[in-house]
py3Dmol code that shows the C-alpha trace and the ligand (Angstrom):
import py3Dmol

protein = """\
ATOM      1  CA  MET A   1     143.658  91.273  90.268  1.00  0.00           C
ATOM      2  CA  SER A   2     140.483  92.042  88.352  1.00  0.00           C
ATOM      3  CA  TRP A   3     137.028  91.448  89.786  1.00  0.00           C
ATOM      4  CA  PHE A   4     136.706  88.627  87.318  1.00  0.00           C
ATOM      5  CA  GLU A   5     139.599  86.755  88.875  1.00  0.00           C
ATOM      6  CA  LYS A   6     138.264  87.395  92.341  1.00  0.00           C
ATOM      7  CA  MET A   7     134.909  85.809  91.732  1.00  0.00           C
ATOM      8  CA  LYS A   8     134.167  82.606  93.583  1.00  0.00           C
ATOM      9  CA  SER A   9     133.212  80.500  90.625  1.00  0.00           C
ATOM     10  CA  GLY A  10     133.539  82.789  87.644  1.00  0.00           C
ATOM     11  CA  PHE A  11     131.242  83.364  84.713  1.00  0.00           C
ATOM     12  CA  LYS A  12     129.965  80.276  83.109  1.00  0.00           C
ATOM     13  CA  THR A  13     127.929  80.151  79.982  1.00  0.00           C
ATOM     14  CA  ARG A  14     125.451  77.330  80.016  1.00  0.00           C
ATOM     15  CA  SER A  15     126.187  76.497  76.397  1.00  0.00           C
ATOM     16  CA  LYS A  16     127.252  72.900  75.975  1.00  0.00           C
ATOM     17  CA  ARG A  17     129.440  73.943  73.038  1.00  0.00           C
ATOM     18  CA  GLU A  18     131.965  75.838  75.111  1.00  0.00           C
ATOM     19  CA  ILE A  19     135.325  76.419  73.508  1.00  0.00           C
ATOM     20  CA  PRO A  20     138.135  74.609  75.345  1.00  0.00           C
ATOM     21  CA  ALA A  21     141.045  76.420  76.997  1.00  0.00           C
ATOM     22  CA  GLY A  22     138.803  79.262  78.146  1.00  0.00           C
ATOM     23  CA  ILE A  23     140.449  81.934  76.024  1.00  0.00           C
ATOM     24  CA  TRP A  24     137.904  82.428  73.287  1.00  0.00           C
ATOM     25  CA  SER A  25     134.135  82.273  73.425  1.00  0.00           C
ATOM     26  CA  LYS A  26     131.920  81.570  70.472  1.00  0.00           C
ATOM     27  CA  CYS A  27     128.648  83.502  70.482  1.00  0.00           C
ATOM     28  CA  PRO A  28     125.766  80.995  70.768  1.00  0.00           C
ATOM     29  CA  LYS A  29     123.590  83.298  68.656  1.00  0.00           C
ATOM     30  CA  CYS A  30     125.781  84.441  65.741  1.00  0.00           C
ATOM     31  CA  GLY A  31     128.834  82.203  66.049  1.00  0.00           C
ATOM     32  CA  PHE A  32     131.283  85.113  66.287  1.00  0.00           C
ATOM     33  CA  SER A  33     134.392  84.199  68.284  1.00  0.00           C
ATOM     34  CA  THR A  34     135.673  86.766  70.744  1.00  0.00           C
ATOM     35  CA  TYR A  35     138.643  86.871  73.066  1.00  0.00           C
ATOM     36  CA  GLN A  36     137.191  86.443  76.548  1.00  0.00           C
ATOM     37  CA  GLN A  37     138.960  89.488  77.949  1.00  0.00           C
ATOM     38  CA  ALA A  38     137.295  91.627  75.262  1.00  0.00           C
ATOM     39  CA  LEU A  39     133.947  90.072  76.148  1.00  0.00           C
ATOM     40  CA  GLU A  40     134.539  90.830  79.790  1.00  0.00           C
ATOM     41  CA  ARG A  41     135.310  94.474  78.986  1.00  0.00           C
ATOM     42  CA  ASN A  42     132.061  94.576  77.022  1.00  0.00           C
ATOM     43  CA  CYS A  43     130.011  93.226  79.969  1.00  0.00           C
ATOM     44  CA  TRP A  44     129.757  89.839  78.231  1.00  0.00           C
ATOM     45  CA  ILE A  45     127.771  91.263  75.330  1.00  0.00           C
ATOM     46  CA  CYS A  46     128.576  90.041  71.801  1.00  0.00           C
ATOM     47  CA  SER A  47     129.886  93.020  69.825  1.00  0.00           C
ATOM     48  CA  GLU A  48     128.499  91.542  66.598  1.00  0.00           C
ATOM     49  CA  CYS A  49     124.883  90.698  67.455  1.00  0.00           C
ATOM     50  CA  ASN A  50     124.294  92.161  70.946  1.00  0.00           C
ATOM     51  CA  PHE A  51     123.727  88.702  72.475  1.00  0.00           C
ATOM     52  CA  HIS A  52     123.954  88.893  76.244  1.00  0.00           C
ATOM     53  CA  TYR A  53     125.927  85.907  77.510  1.00  0.00           C
ATOM     54  CA  PRO A  54     124.506  84.270  80.651  1.00  0.00           C
ATOM     55  CA  ILE A  55     126.548  85.369  83.666  1.00  0.00           C
ATOM     56  CA  GLY A  56     126.650  84.531  87.342  1.00  0.00           C
ATOM     57  CA  HIS A  57     125.194  86.581  90.172  1.00  0.00           C
ATOM     58  CA  GLN A  58     128.622  87.900  91.164  1.00  0.00           C
ATOM     59  CA  TYR A  59     128.843  89.942  88.012  1.00  0.00           C
ATOM     60  CA  TYR A  60     125.524  91.682  88.633  1.00  0.00           C
ATOM     61  CA  LEU A  61     126.567  92.423  92.224  1.00  0.00           C
ATOM     62  CA  GLU A  62     129.692  94.144  90.903  1.00  0.00           C
ATOM     63  CA  LEU A  63     127.752  95.925  88.179  1.00  0.00           C
ATOM     64  CA  LEU A  64     124.933  97.248  90.340  1.00  0.00           C
ATOM     65  CA  THR A  65     126.810  98.444  93.417  1.00  0.00           C
ATOM     66  CA  ASP A  66     129.509 101.048  93.910  1.00  0.00           C
ATOM     67  CA  ALA A  67     132.889  99.399  94.450  1.00  0.00           C
ATOM     68  CA  GLY A  68     133.372  97.959  97.920  1.00  0.00           C
ATOM     69  CA  THR A  69     129.912  98.856  99.231  1.00  0.00           C
ATOM     70  CA  PHE A  70     128.100  95.507  98.986  1.00  0.00           C
ATOM     71  CA  ALA A  71     127.498  93.557 102.194  1.00  0.00           C
ATOM     72  CA  GLU A  72     125.671  90.250 101.900  1.00  0.00           C
ATOM     73  CA  LEU A  73     122.679  89.387 104.087  1.00  0.00           C
ATOM     74  CA  ASP A  74     121.382  86.002 105.235  1.00  0.00           C
ATOM     75  CA  ASP A  75     124.061  84.102 103.335  1.00  0.00           C
ATOM     76  CA  ALA A  76     123.643  81.051 105.578  1.00  0.00           C
ATOM     77  CA  LEU A  77     119.922  80.691 104.867  1.00  0.00           C
ATOM     78  CA  SER A  78     119.561  77.476 102.920  1.00  0.00           C
ATOM     79  CA  ALA A  79     116.866  75.417 101.243  1.00  0.00           C
ATOM     80  CA  ALA A  80     115.136  72.714 103.283  1.00  0.00           C
ATOM     81  CA  ASP A  81     113.675  69.516 101.871  1.00  0.00           C
ATOM     82  CA  PRO A  82     110.308  69.363 103.677  1.00  0.00           C
ATOM     83  CA  LEU A  83     108.828  66.747 101.313  1.00  0.00           C
ATOM     84  CA  ARG A  84     111.979  64.611 101.031  1.00  0.00           C
ATOM     85  CA  PHE A  85     111.464  64.983  97.314  1.00  0.00           C
ATOM     86  CA  LYS A  86     113.024  62.818  94.683  1.00  0.00           C
ATOM     87  CA  ASP A  87     112.439  62.703  90.937  1.00  0.00           C
ATOM     88  CA  THR A  88     115.280  61.592  88.673  1.00  0.00           C
ATOM     89  CA  LYS A  89     117.544  62.915  91.389  1.00  0.00           C
ATOM     90  CA  ARG A  90     117.205  63.673  95.079  1.00  0.00           C
ATOM     91  CA  TYR A  91     116.318  67.310  95.791  1.00  0.00           C
ATOM     92  CA  THR A  92     119.090  67.412  98.382  1.00  0.00           C
ATOM     93  CA  ASP A  93     121.553  66.466  95.607  1.00  0.00           C
ATOM     94  CA  ARG A  94     120.242  69.290  93.413  1.00  0.00           C
ATOM     95  CA  ILE A  95     120.757  71.709  96.324  1.00  0.00           C
ATOM     96  CA  ARG A  96     124.292  70.395  96.822  1.00  0.00           C
ATOM     97  CA  ASP A  97     125.066  70.855  93.105  1.00  0.00           C
ATOM     98  CA  GLY A  98     123.623  74.377  93.164  1.00  0.00           C
ATOM     99  CA  LYS A  99     125.814  75.301  96.124  1.00  0.00           C
ATOM    100  CA  LYS A 100     128.855  73.969  94.342  1.00  0.00           C
ATOM    101  CA  ALA A 101     128.071  75.817  91.091  1.00  0.00           C
ATOM    102  CA  THR A 102     127.312  79.195  92.640  1.00  0.00           C
ATOM    103  CA  GLY A 103     128.988  79.373  96.039  1.00  0.00           C
ATOM    104  CA  LEU A 104     125.527  80.329  97.345  1.00  0.00           C
ATOM    105  CA  ASN A 105     123.258  78.514  99.794  1.00  0.00           C
ATOM    106  CA  GLU A 106     120.158  79.532  97.841  1.00  0.00           C
ATOM    107  CA  ALA A 107     119.143  80.681  94.358  1.00  0.00           C
ATOM    108  CA  ILE A 108     119.464  84.341  95.270  1.00  0.00           C
ATOM    109  CA  CYS A 109     122.179  86.506  96.776  1.00  0.00           C
ATOM    110  CA  THR A 110     120.834  89.454  98.760  1.00  0.00           C
ATOM    111  CA  GLY A 111     122.548  92.352 100.442  1.00  0.00           C
ATOM    112  CA  LEU A 112     122.929  96.060 101.032  1.00  0.00           C
ATOM    113  CA  GLY A 113     125.091  98.540  99.205  1.00  0.00           C
ATOM    114  CA  ARG A 114     125.146 101.779  97.276  1.00  0.00           C
ATOM    115  CA  LEU A 115     124.572 102.506  93.620  1.00  0.00           C
ATOM    116  CA  GLY A 116     125.556 105.916  92.322  1.00  0.00           C
ATOM    117  CA  GLY A 117     125.703 106.900  95.996  1.00  0.00           C
ATOM    118  CA  HIS A 118     122.078 105.860  96.633  1.00  0.00           C
ATOM    119  CA  PRO A 119     121.503 103.309  99.407  1.00  0.00           C
ATOM    120  CA  VAL A 120     120.044 100.163  97.854  1.00  0.00           C
ATOM    121  CA  ALA A 121     118.875  96.712  98.869  1.00  0.00           C
ATOM    122  CA  LEU A 122     119.880  94.348  96.092  1.00  0.00           C
ATOM    123  CA  GLY A 123     118.903  90.774  95.282  1.00  0.00           C
ATOM    124  CA  VAL A 124     120.351  88.817  92.353  1.00  0.00           C
ATOM    125  CA  MET A 125     119.085  85.384  91.332  1.00  0.00           C
ATOM    126  CA  ASP A 126     121.294  82.722  89.776  1.00  0.00           C
ATOM    127  CA  THR A 127     119.923  80.023  87.454  1.00  0.00           C
ATOM    128  CA  ARG A 128     122.818  77.722  88.279  1.00  0.00           C
ATOM    129  CA  PHE A 129     121.126  77.006  91.630  1.00  0.00           C
ATOM    130  CA  VAL A 130     118.213  74.573  90.961  1.00  0.00           C
ATOM    131  CA  ILE A 131     117.469  76.523  87.732  1.00  0.00           C
ATOM    132  CA  GLY A 132     117.005  79.725  89.685  1.00  0.00           C
ATOM    133  CA  SER A 133     113.714  78.508  91.100  1.00  0.00           C
ATOM    134  CA  LEU A 134     111.782  80.162  93.895  1.00  0.00           C
ATOM    135  CA  GLY A 135     112.006  77.970  96.982  1.00  0.00           C
ATOM    136  CA  GLY A 136     111.026  78.642 100.577  1.00  0.00           C
ATOM    137  CA  ALA A 137     114.451  80.005 101.522  1.00  0.00           C
ATOM    138  CA  THR A 138     114.613  82.100  98.331  1.00  0.00           C
ATOM    139  CA  GLY A 139     111.317  83.724  99.265  1.00  0.00           C
ATOM    140  CA  GLU A 140     112.437  84.226 102.853  1.00  0.00           C
ATOM    141  CA  LYS A 141     115.657  85.937 101.719  1.00  0.00           C
ATOM    142  CA  ILE A 142     113.727  88.282  99.435  1.00  0.00           C
ATOM    143  CA  SER A 143     111.195  89.050 102.192  1.00  0.00           C
ATOM    144  CA  ARG A 144     113.958  89.847 104.669  1.00  0.00           C
ATOM    145  CA  LEU A 145     115.660  92.030 102.055  1.00  0.00           C
ATOM    146  CA  ILE A 146     112.445  94.027 101.622  1.00  0.00           C
ATOM    147  CA  ASP A 147     112.151  94.362 105.414  1.00  0.00           C
ATOM    148  CA  ARG A 148     115.659  95.844 105.485  1.00  0.00           C
ATOM    149  CA  ALA A 149     114.858  98.167 102.586  1.00  0.00           C
ATOM    150  CA  ILE A 150     111.871  99.494 104.534  1.00  0.00           C
ATOM    151  CA  ALA A 151     113.766  99.737 107.844  1.00  0.00           C
ATOM    152  CA  ASP A 152     116.742 101.581 106.295  1.00  0.00           C
ATOM    153  CA  ARG A 153     114.731 103.480 103.636  1.00  0.00           C
ATOM    154  CA  ARG A 154     116.564 101.998 100.673  1.00  0.00           C
ATOM    155  CA  ALA A 155     115.520 101.513  97.077  1.00  0.00           C
ATOM    156  CA  LEU A 156     115.001  97.857  96.171  1.00  0.00           C
ATOM    157  CA  ILE A 157     116.561  96.233  93.106  1.00  0.00           C
ATOM    158  CA  ILE A 158     115.947  92.589  92.197  1.00  0.00           C
ATOM    159  CA  VAL A 159     117.633  90.938  89.221  1.00  0.00           C
ATOM    160  CA  SER A 160     115.313  88.085  88.267  1.00  0.00           C
ATOM    161  CA  GLN A 161     116.142  84.927  86.399  1.00  0.00           C
ATOM    162  CA  GLY A 162     114.805  81.433  86.849  1.00  0.00           C
ATOM    163  CA  ALA A 163     112.260  78.849  85.874  1.00  0.00           C
ATOM    164  CA  GLY A 164     109.590  79.749  88.413  1.00  0.00           C
ATOM    165  CA  ALA A 165     108.283  78.068  91.531  1.00  0.00           C
ATOM    166  CA  ARG A 166     110.391  75.200  92.873  1.00  0.00           C
ATOM    167  CA  MET A 167     108.242  72.101  92.393  1.00  0.00           C
ATOM    168  CA  MET A 168     110.345  70.104  94.855  1.00  0.00           C
ATOM    169  CA  GLU A 169     108.906  72.247  97.660  1.00  0.00           C
ATOM    170  CA  SER A 170     105.322  72.286  96.357  1.00  0.00           C
ATOM    171  CA  ALA A 171     103.074  74.630  98.354  1.00  0.00           C
ATOM    172  CA  TYR A 172     106.012  75.876 100.454  1.00  0.00           C
ATOM    173  CA  SER A 173     107.329  77.341  97.212  1.00  0.00           C
ATOM    174  CA  LEU A 174     104.010  78.649  95.891  1.00  0.00           C
ATOM    175  CA  MET A 175     103.235  80.564  99.084  1.00  0.00           C
ATOM    176  CA  GLN A 176     106.405  82.621  98.550  1.00  0.00           C
ATOM    177  CA  MET A 177     104.706  84.368  95.641  1.00  0.00           C
ATOM    178  CA  ALA A 178     102.007  85.745  97.924  1.00  0.00           C
ATOM    179  CA  LYS A 179     104.446  86.452 100.746  1.00  0.00           C
ATOM    180  CA  ILE A 180     106.811  88.488  98.565  1.00  0.00           C
ATOM    181  CA  SER A 181     103.919  90.305  96.880  1.00  0.00           C
ATOM    182  CA  ALA A 182     102.583  91.322 100.303  1.00  0.00           C
ATOM    183  CA  LYS A 183     106.046  92.534 101.341  1.00  0.00           C
ATOM    184  CA  LEU A 184     106.309  94.571  98.136  1.00  0.00           C
ATOM    185  CA  HIS A 185     102.991  96.191  99.016  1.00  0.00           C
ATOM    186  CA  GLN A 186     104.512  97.235 102.347  1.00  0.00           C
ATOM    187  CA  LEU A 187     107.478  98.692 100.446  1.00  0.00           C
ATOM    188  CA  SER A 188     105.071 100.605  98.238  1.00  0.00           C
ATOM    189  CA  LEU A 189     103.190 101.954 101.275  1.00  0.00           C
ATOM    190  CA  ALA A 190     106.551 103.129 102.629  1.00  0.00           C
ATOM    191  CA  LYS A 191     106.976 105.035  99.324  1.00  0.00           C
ATOM    192  CA  LEU A 192     110.231 103.343  98.457  1.00  0.00           C
ATOM    193  CA  PRO A 193     111.062 102.488  94.829  1.00  0.00           C
ATOM    194  CA  TYR A 194     111.469  98.966  93.476  1.00  0.00           C
ATOM    195  CA  ILE A 195     113.336  98.488  90.199  1.00  0.00           C
ATOM    196  CA  ALA A 196     112.797  95.025  88.698  1.00  0.00           C
ATOM    197  CA  ILE A 197     115.443  93.817  86.239  1.00  0.00           C
ATOM    198  CA  LEU A 198     114.451  90.794  84.158  1.00  0.00           C
ATOM    199  CA  THR A 199     117.186  88.673  82.623  1.00  0.00           C
ATOM    200  CA  ASP A 200     117.153  85.494  80.581  1.00  0.00           C
ATOM    201  CA  PRO A 201     115.125  83.445  81.424  1.00  0.00           C
ATOM    202  CA  THR A 202     112.370  84.775  83.700  1.00  0.00           C
ATOM    203  CA  TYR A 203     109.408  82.415  83.946  1.00  0.00           C
ATOM    204  CA  GLY A 204     106.588  80.958  86.011  1.00  0.00           C
ATOM    205  CA  GLY A 205     106.080  81.987  89.608  1.00  0.00           C
ATOM    206  CA  ILE A 206     108.888  84.547  89.362  1.00  0.00           C
ATOM    207  CA  THR A 207     107.133  86.348  86.501  1.00  0.00           C
ATOM    208  CA  ALA A 208     103.796  85.903  88.261  1.00  0.00           C
ATOM    209  CA  SER A 209     104.999  87.674  91.398  1.00  0.00           C
ATOM    210  CA  PHE A 210     107.934  89.977  92.102  1.00  0.00           C
ATOM    211  CA  ALA A 211     109.412  90.214  88.585  1.00  0.00           C
ATOM    212  CA  MET A 212     106.302  91.984  87.329  1.00  0.00           C
ATOM    213  CA  LEU A 213     105.651  94.126  90.415  1.00  0.00           C
ATOM    214  CA  GLY A 214     108.427  96.675  89.946  1.00  0.00           C
ATOM    215  CA  ASP A 215     107.609 100.386  89.940  1.00  0.00           C
ATOM    216  CA  VAL A 216     109.810 100.271  86.859  1.00  0.00           C
ATOM    217  CA  ILE A 217     110.404  96.981  85.041  1.00  0.00           C
ATOM    218  CA  LEU A 218     113.564  96.742  82.960  1.00  0.00           C
ATOM    219  CA  ALA A 219     114.765  93.808  80.883  1.00  0.00           C
ATOM    220  CA  GLU A 220     117.952  92.855  79.127  1.00  0.00           C
ATOM    221  CA  PRO A 221     117.780  92.564  75.318  1.00  0.00           C
ATOM    222  CA  GLY A 222     116.629  89.187  74.021  1.00  0.00           C
ATOM    223  CA  ALA A 223     115.666  87.831  77.464  1.00  0.00           C
ATOM    224  CA  ARG A 224     112.963  85.155  77.485  1.00  0.00           C
ATOM    225  CA  ILE A 225     110.133  86.391  79.680  1.00  0.00           C
ATOM    226  CA  GLY A 226     106.900  84.501  80.147  1.00  0.00           C
ATOM    227  CA  PHE A 227     104.825  82.250  82.349  1.00  0.00           C
ATOM    228  CA  ALA A 228     104.729  78.803  80.729  1.00  0.00           C
ATOM    229  CA  GLY A 229     107.902  77.748  78.926  1.00  0.00           C
ATOM    230  CA  GLN A 230     108.091  77.557  75.144  1.00  0.00           C
ATOM    231  CA  GLU A 231     108.188  73.755  75.017  1.00  0.00           C
ATOM    232  CA  VAL A 232     105.074  73.534  77.193  1.00  0.00           C
ATOM    233  CA  ILE A 233     103.254  76.008  74.934  1.00  0.00           C
ATOM    234  CA  LYS A 234     104.293  74.113  71.800  1.00  0.00           C
ATOM    235  CA  GLN A 235     102.991  70.864  73.245  1.00  0.00           C
ATOM    236  CA  PHE A 236      99.754  72.459  74.408  1.00  0.00           C
ATOM    237  CA  LEU A 237      99.084  74.140  71.049  1.00  0.00           C
ATOM    238  CA  LYS A 238     100.330  71.089  69.152  1.00  0.00           C
ATOM    239  CA  VAL A 239     102.625  73.240  66.979  1.00  0.00           C
ATOM    240  CA  GLU A 240     106.241  72.657  66.034  1.00  0.00           C
ATOM    241  CA  SER A 241     107.402  76.258  66.173  1.00  0.00           C
ATOM    242  CA  LEU A 242     106.390  79.567  67.679  1.00  0.00           C
ATOM    243  CA  PRO A 243     106.531  83.039  66.048  1.00  0.00           C
ATOM    244  CA  GLU A 244     109.962  84.661  65.854  1.00  0.00           C
ATOM    245  CA  GLY A 245     110.706  86.677  68.951  1.00  0.00           C
ATOM    246  CA  PHE A 246     108.001  84.884  70.952  1.00  0.00           C
ATOM    247  CA  GLN A 247     108.386  85.693  74.686  1.00  0.00           C
ATOM    248  CA  ARG A 248     111.532  87.751  74.010  1.00  0.00           C
ATOM    249  CA  SER A 249     111.857  91.054  75.866  1.00  0.00           C
ATOM    250  CA  GLU A 250     111.370  93.054  72.625  1.00  0.00           C
ATOM    251  CA  THR A 251     107.975  91.382  72.061  1.00  0.00           C
ATOM    252  CA  VAL A 252     107.021  91.639  75.717  1.00  0.00           C
ATOM    253  CA  LEU A 253     107.847  95.384  75.620  1.00  0.00           C
ATOM    254  CA  ARG A 254     105.638  95.885  72.549  1.00  0.00           C
ATOM    255  CA  HIS A 255     102.769  94.289  74.458  1.00  0.00           C
ATOM    256  CA  GLY A 256     103.257  96.604  77.416  1.00  0.00           C
ATOM    257  CA  PHE A 257     104.431  94.163  80.064  1.00  0.00           C
ATOM    258  CA  ILE A 258     107.761  95.876  80.705  1.00  0.00           C
ATOM    259  CA  ASP A 259     108.880  99.505  80.642  1.00  0.00           C
ATOM    260  CA  GLN A 260     112.269  99.494  78.932  1.00  0.00           C
ATOM    261  CA  ILE A 261     114.945  97.260  77.471  1.00  0.00           C
ATOM    262  CA  VAL A 262     118.383  98.191  78.755  1.00  0.00           C
ATOM    263  CA  ARG A 263     121.755  96.834  77.667  1.00  0.00           C
ATOM    264  CA  ARG A 264     123.647  95.245  80.522  1.00  0.00           C
ATOM    265  CA  ASP A 265     126.445  97.817  80.371  1.00  0.00           C
ATOM    266  CA  GLU A 266     123.891 100.625  80.680  1.00  0.00           C
ATOM    267  CA  LEU A 267     122.069  99.132  83.683  1.00  0.00           C
ATOM    268  CA  PRO A 268     124.058 100.911  86.441  1.00  0.00           C
ATOM    269  CA  ALA A 269     123.510 104.407  84.992  1.00  0.00           C
ATOM    270  CA  THR A 270     119.855 103.728  84.143  1.00  0.00           C
ATOM    271  CA  VAL A 271     118.970 102.226  87.519  1.00  0.00           C
ATOM    272  CA  SER A 272     120.850 104.939  89.390  1.00  0.00           C
ATOM    273  CA  ARG A 273     118.990 107.637  87.418  1.00  0.00           C
ATOM    274  CA  LEU A 274     115.638 105.970  88.079  1.00  0.00           C
ATOM    275  CA  ILE A 275     116.320 105.794  91.808  1.00  0.00           C
ATOM    276  CA  ALA A 276     117.253 109.496  91.817  1.00  0.00           C
ATOM    277  CA  LEU A 277     114.033 110.375  90.002  1.00  0.00           C
ATOM    278  CA  LEU A 278     111.803 108.165  92.138  1.00  0.00           C
ATOM    279  CA  SER A 279     113.452 109.268  95.373  1.00  0.00           C
ATOM    280  CA  ALA A 280     113.312 112.995  94.613  1.00  0.00           C
ATOM    281  CA  GLY A 281     110.490 113.558  97.100  1.00  0.00           C
ATOM    282  CA  GLU A 282     112.381 111.584  99.714  1.00  0.00           C
ATOM    283  CA  ALA A 283     115.412 113.881  99.437  1.00  0.00           C
ATOM    284  CA  ALA A 284     113.227 116.984  99.693  1.00  0.00           C
ATOM    285  CA  ALA A 285     111.249 115.665 102.670  1.00  0.00           C
TER     286      ALA A 285
END
"""
ligand_1 = """\
1
ZN
Zn 126.831 87.233 68.556
"""
view = py3Dmol.view(width=600, height=400)
view.addModel(protein, "pdb")
view.setStyle({"model": 0}, {"cartoon": {"style": "trace"}})
view.addModel(ligand_1, "xyz")
view.setStyle({"model": 1}, {"stick": {}})
view.zoomTo()
view.show()
């Protein structure tokens, strides 16, 4: 049985124009149809245009840890509803839907493992859980992960994706930005590396805190990276369109906000090499 079959809920593109029967997928960017098994072998990257299909957290866990080494942490930690928030839907219903879609109790899966033999503490966000937003429990899971990285002397890797702070938790969500940033400072003082991996989309309070605080910041090709979303910017500027490539990782790289764009299938080797380079002093000590 392949890892794909073993996954709790499988990859799901968020395209509404999914092809029935689940055998073929049509690239949302170029329209090229590919047999799903071929896509899977290619790390869900379109062979025609390099579009990176959205994938669930399970895939990144498999990709960024050596086989059989990942052990999840704090999996029972779940979002609370301190404000009893309701907009078009109850927040508790959104949490329930997120749990069902991801098999997670929060918008991030955290744990310990090895990558290329290096001990790592890994966190992977999942936009299927309340659009990957940063809630109180999300922040707590990341903070605890950093604590473990420091205690065990592990490199930290966080795969970011999401819309930003979770408005349904108001200030409880916003304070996570400061909390995680402070924890990352402790990691830095402990001289342990943090590799930030930005995937599509990375916005708001996620960009404004841990996504941009990596010692090395990597991004997948074509990922939307920004603070305010494109629709908000269009409305604010009163324009109908934005320049081509606006907020895409290629543009963000040109403006110096990230260090390198890395194809998904090259992430394990690149991250492993970076950890080796950044931990060289550690090994010699
Ligand atoms: Zn394509």
